[in-house]
Each structure stands twice: as C-alpha cells, then as structure tokens.
N, C-alpha and C positions, 0 to 999 in steps of 0.2 A: 405556466407550462413547466412541469417537472421533467427533467431530462436525465440521461445516464452519463452526462459529461462526455458525450461522444466527440470524436474528431471528424469533422465533415469537410470534404473538399467540394467546393462549388466550381464548376468550369463554365466560363462565359467568354468564349474566344474573342468576340468582337465588341462586347458590351461591358465596359469596365465601370465599376461604381465611381471611379475618379473622373470620368468623362463629363463634359458639359452636355446637357440635354437639349433636344430640339433640332439637332442636325439630321442629315439624311439617314445615318445609321445609329443614331442615339435616341432612345425613346423608352418604350415600355419594358423591354428586357433589362435595361440598365436599372430602372426603378425596381423591378421584381427582384433582381439579384441583391441590390442594395438593401431593400427593406427586409427581405427574407433573412439575409445574413444578420442584420441588426436584431431581429426578434429571436432568432435562434441563439444568438450570443446572450441575449437577456435571459434565456432559459439555461444558461451556463454551458452551452455547447461551444466548442472551439471551432472556428470556421476559417478556412483559407480559401480565398477566391483566386482562381487561376485565370489569367487573361493574357492576351497577346501583348508583348512588349513593343509598343509602338511609339514611345517617347523616350529617347535616349537620355533625357535629363532626369528621369525618374530612376530610383534605385530598384534593384530586382525585387526586394521585399519592402513593402510599406506597412508599418504597424499602424493600421488605419484607425481602428476604434477598439475599445476594450473587447478582447476575445476574437478580434477579426484582423487578419492580415490580407493584403492584396499582393499576390505573387505574380510578377511579370515573367512570362515565358518567351524566350526568343523563338520566333517563327517567321522567317522572312525578314525583309528590311525593317529597320526601326522607324517606321513612319506610318501614318494613317493610310490604310488600304481599303477600298470599298469591300464590303463583306462578300460580294459576289466573286471576288478575286482571291479570297483567302484559302480556299480548299487545298491548293497545291502545297501549302505550308503546314498542313495539319499533321503529317508524319513527323516533321521536325518538332512540332509542338508536343506531340506524344512522347517522343524520345527525350526531349529536354525536361518535360514534366516528370517522367520516370526518373531521370537522373537527379532531379531536385529531391524527389521523395526519398530515394535511396541515400543520397548524400546527407540529408537531414535526419535520416532514420526515423521517419514519421510513419505511424501506423494508423492510417485512416480507416474508420469504421465503414464509411460509405461515401460514394461520390454522387453528386447531383449535377447532371449535365444540363446545360441550357442551350438549345438550338442544335441542329443536326450535326454540325461540325464538332461541337463539344461532345456530342453523343458518340461520334466516331472515335474521339480520343478516349472517352470513358470505356468504350468497349475494348480498346487495345490495352488499357491499363488493367481492366478486369481480367483479361487473358493472361497478362504478365504477373499480376500480384494477387489475383483472386479477390479483388475488392468488389462488392456488389454496387450496382449503380441504378439510380432513378433518373428519368429524363423528363423535362418539360420542353416540348419542341418550340413553343411560342408561335410558330408558323410552319405550315406544311407545304412541301414542294408541289404536290398534286393540286392543291387548292390555289396556290399562287399561279401555276401554269394555266389553270382554267380561266383565271381572270386577266392574266397579263399576256398570255400567249407568247408570241415571238419577242415581246419586250422583256421577258424574264431572262436575265443575264446569268443566272446560276448555271453551273455545269450540269449537263444532262444526267450525270451519274448521281446527282443528289437524290433522285427518287429511289434508286436501288439502295443507296446508303441508308435512307430512312426506313425502307422495308426491312433491311437487315437489323437495324437498331431496335425496331419494335419487337423483334424476336429475341434479341440479346439482352435487353433491359430487364432488370428484376421488377421494375414497376414503372408505369407511365402516368404522368399527371396530365389530364385533360383540363383545360381551363374553363370549359363550359360544355353543355350537352352537344352543341354542334361540333366542337373539337373532338369529342368522343366518337360521334357518328362518323366523322371524316377519317379518324384513325382506323375504325373498323371497316368502313366501306372501301377506302382507297388502299389500305395496307394490311388488311386481315389481322389487325392487332388483337391479341388474346384479350377477351373481355375481362377475364379474371385479373388481369394485371393493370387495368385502367381504373384510376380513381379521379373523380372530378373534384378539383380544388381550384377555386377562382383566384384571380389577382385581388389586390386590396388597395386601400388608401391609407395614408398616414394621418391619424387624428392630430398629431402634433403640427403637421404642416397645413392641413386643410380643415377649415372651420368657417362658419359664416362671419362675415364682416358687414356691418351696416352699410347698405348700398350708398347712401349719401357720402359716407366717409370714404368708401372705396373709390367712388367716382371723383371725389375731390383730390384724393392722392394721385390718381392717374390722369387728372385733367380731362375727364370725360363729362360732357354736358349733363346736368342733373335731370333734365326733362327728356332726354333722348331715349328712343327705343333701341336697346343695344343687344346685338347678337355677337356671340363670341365663338371663334374657331381657334382651337389651340392644339398644336401637335407638330409632328414632323411635316416638313414641306416637301412632299413627294406626291406625284399624280394620283396614286391609288387611294390617297386619303380623301379624294373627292371634294377638295376645296372649290374647284371650278363649278361643281354643282351648286354650291352655296352662292357663288358669285352670280350664276345664271338665275338663281331664285330671286336675287335682288332685282333683276330686270322684270320678273313677274310681279314683284311687289310694287315696283315703280308704276307698272301699267295699272295697278289697282289704286294708285294714289297713296300708297303707304310709304312713309319715310322712316327708314331705319339706318342705324350705323353698324356696320360689320367691322369688328376688331379682329385682326388675324395675328396671332402670336405664334412664333416659330421661325426657324431658320438657323443658319450656321453661325450667325453673329448677332450681337446686340442690335446693330443697325443694319438690316439687310438691304442689299441693292441687287440690281439685275445681273451683276457680275458674280457676286458670291452666292446668289440664290437664283438659279435659272427658273425654278418654279414660280418665283415671284414675278419674273418677266412674263411668263406664260399667263399667269392670272391677271396681270395688269393689262395685257393685250385683250383678253376676254372681256374684262371690265370696261375697257375703253370702247370696244366694239359695241357692247351692250348699253353704253351710256350711263354706267353706274360707278365709275372710278371715284367720283366724289362722295360715294356712300361707304368707302372702305378706308380703314386705317391699318397699315402694315406696321405692327409694333416691334417686330424682330424677336430674337430670342430673349427670354427673360429668366432670371435666376429663380430657383425653386421658391424662395421666400416671398417673391413678388406675385406668384401665381394666384394665391387665394384672393388677392385684391381684384384681379381680372375676372375670376369666376364670380366673385360677389358683386362686381359692378354690372354684370350682364343681366339682362332680363331672361335670356335663353342661351344655353350652350348648344351649338349645332355641330354635329359630326356625321357626315354622310359618306363614309368610305365605300369602295366597291365591295370589299370584304374586310373582316376584322377578326383575327383569331381570338382576341378578348377585348382590349381597349380599356386602358386605365383612366383616361381623361374623363369619361362620363361619371366614374365613381368620384373623382376629385371635384367635379362640378356639383354633383348631388350633395357631397359632404359640405359644400359651401352654401347649400340651400338653393341652388339654381337648377331648375328643371332642364331636361335634355330632350332635344329632338335628334334622333339618330337613325341611321340605316337599319332596316329590319334584317340584319345579318349577324352571323357569328355570335361573339360575346355580347354585343350591344343589345340584341334581342333577349338576352339572358339577364343583363343588369338593369335595363330600362323597362319599366312596366308601362305599356301603352295605355294612356288615359289616366295613369296613377302618378307616375313620377316624370312624365313627359309624353312624348309621342314617337312612334316608329313609322318611318316612311320608306318607300322603295329607293334604292340608290339610283343614280342617273335619272332622276325625275324632278327637275326644278319646280314644276307646277305643283306637284304634290307637297314638296317642301314648303313652298310659298303659302299654300293653303293651310298647312299645319301651323306655320308661324303666325298667320293672321288669326287663326282660331284661338291659339293660346294667348297671344298678346291682347286680344279683345275681351278676354274674360279674366279680370284681375282676381276675382274670388277663387276661380279654379286654379289660377297660377299660384296663389298663396297656399292652397291646399296641396298642390303638387310639391311645393317647396318643403312642406312639413313631411309629406310622404317620402320624398327623396332622402331627407336626413335620416328618418327612421329606418329606411331600408338599408342604406349603406352601413349605418352603425350596427345593425343587427346581423348582416350577412357578409360584409366586405371589409372589415378592418384587417390590417396586416397581423395584428395579434391573433385573431381567429385563424387566419391563413396559416400562420406559423405553427399553431397548435395542431392543425390538420396535417401539415407536412411532417411535423415531428412524429405524429402517430403513425404515418405511413413509413417513415424511416424505421421506427421500432418494429413494425410488422415485417418489413423486408429483412431486418436483422434476425428476427425470430425464425423466419422461414429459412434464411441462409444457414443459421445454426442447426436447425432441424435437418436440413438436407445434407449438411456435412456429417452430422451424426449418423444418418442413415447410410451414407456412402462409406464411412469408416467401419460401421458394423458389418456391412456387406464384404468389405475388404478383409476384415478379420476372419 
C-alpha cells in the first residue's frame, strides 16, 4: 500500500486499542481501530488514535507502535463508564481534542471517526479546523432500537445525531451490504458517499492449528464434539439461543461440549459477569449445564487455539453490524454457523463455509449443528472454503488498502471543492 505519508486522526471514544477484549464494551471496534491503524502505519501513514482518558495511571500520549500514538482525551471522570453514559462528555472531548491539536500544532489531513459519538466530535472539529472526516458507525441507533426496544439505554438524541452525521461526513464506510441499506433506509444517507469496506482478520494472529494439538493445549477431550461461542457477554449476542439448542440436541441423543469464551475477567463468575448467571440459570433449567464450559476472557494469542479446537463456531446474535469473530474462526479453518443477519450473512456462505440460521430459533440451530457434525467430508470441505474465502476477501491488509484509497478520494474531492470555492471567491 503506497501512501502520501498522510497524518490521520482516528477517533474511538470508548474503544481503545489498549483495552482488554471480551468485556461488555470491548470487542469488534477495538479490533478494527487497532488493526486499521497498524496497517495504515505499515503504509507509512502517521496515525494518532484519540480515545477517552479512563485510566489515570496512563500518560496522555502513549507511543504505542511505530507510527502510531494513542492520545488520551479528558472527558468526564477518569474511570470506565458504560458507553451508553458517555454522550454528555463529548463536548468536553471535542474541546480538549481541539486544544491538543492546536497545542501540538498538528496538521491532520483527515479524521476517521468510529461510532456516532466520535462522529459528533469529528463534525465539530471539521467545523473548527476544516478537516474532512470519514465515519464508520459500527452500529446504528435505529437498528439497535428495533431489536432492543426499551432495553436500549442510549440517549434518544442518538438517532438525530446520526442523521446529522451522515449529511456532514465526507464519506461513510458501510461494513456490509446490510449496513449500507440501513444507512440509506433509516437515515437517507447519500448513496454517493457510502463505500462498502468490510472488517478483517489478522493473519499473524489467526491461522489453523492442528486440532489434536489445540485440544491438548486447552485440555479439551480429543473425541468430544466441540462447539465454540466466543465474544462479548451481552444478551444481544444470543448465547442463550445456543444454550437452548443444547437442550434440543440432548433430546436427539446428541452429546456435545459448548465452550463459551468471553467476559470481563479471565475467570468469570456470576458477580463480575451477570450474563453468565443468566446463561447458567437457562442451562440449569434446560438440564444442559454439564454440557457447557465457561472459559472466561482469554488473551488474543490464545484465541487461535480455541477456534482450532472447535468442530464448529456458533454465533447467533439478534443482529450484527458486521461480526469479526466469524472471520477469525474461518481463518483457523473452523466452519461457522451464524445468524442470517447483518454482516454474518455477508461473510459466511451458507452451505459453503458453514450455515446460516434464523436468530431466536434453537431448533433450527440444533438441526444445523447435527447436519454439519454428521458429515465429516462436507465439514472438511467447508474448512478449506472458509480459509480460502477469508484470505481472499477479509485480510486487514486488503481492508487497509481500500480505506487508504477512500482517504485519497476524499482528499482529492476536498482539494477540488476548495479550488472551486477559491475561484468563485476571486
């Protein structure tokens, strides 16, 4: 990826690349910002990642990796705050980010905002300093409201903020075709400003490990039929649907082991992870608690062993703006059974790299699990297809090339527009 040695500001107000993954508010966006910054820096771009200063033990500026700094911006108390409660501090974030830019005398070529609150900040900085901005929403308030209803704790003004941002942004990255449709249908986003660029996976972190070796390392029985669920421990991820599918499998006389990876801590309990308690209660009532192993949060370098140890990766969220974990699983050669929603129906090819099922349908999920596990030859073919697909379409290197091309397009258009305005003024 050849670049113009641009100076790029990434804003990610609640998802820092320095945070541990697997918690309620740490997941795909953290990975996206981290990997995009790394690959942009490999292309000789200079990247500053602006995130909320929530840990007073950290300095304001962390020289994180070659060409990348993490800049902590004061916005509210220096502690972890649920992302639903951060919006009131975004004006302070914008003011302090502006102050940092001016004090450091930095001339950013472009800002890339991540999530609507970062978009709000980017729009304010564009107004103050005339810096163009690109936004990846990662999730949309309208879609969340449809699925979560009154359980959605984000302020009501989120929807209008998002509507304003789609008009103010110089370009919008949709992570999949469904994301593009939602932007157009719910926000009247200008089609000409939307570019579909998916998320990716890291080839350095995720690759196949021989199943016997992976299982030995994790102390998983070699002959077990293993299902893996990995990700944030929140209700919308639909882990309860997988637990209920175990009950259906039990009725069929099928014995499997479900390994659940995720949570706030390495060793989750019902105090630190309320979702675990809810899932345990469901499993206890269904009589399948003995078929589940809660593994807790795991470091990134351990995840390839979990993916490789599984026969199937299962993810059945209510909705999913994109979903990086299916890519990681396929990169390890493990087929995916996923909800036929959002980004999952874009990344997973039904019958080719796994299977797609309706969310909230344990019976359909159980039937898909039985179908795939009972056909070893088809499963092996899906493993090969999965590897080929992610390597062709979903590497972070490819993602960064597409994002870099979009940046250049925005900068060309901005330069042209400024030239036209100056000519008119003259």
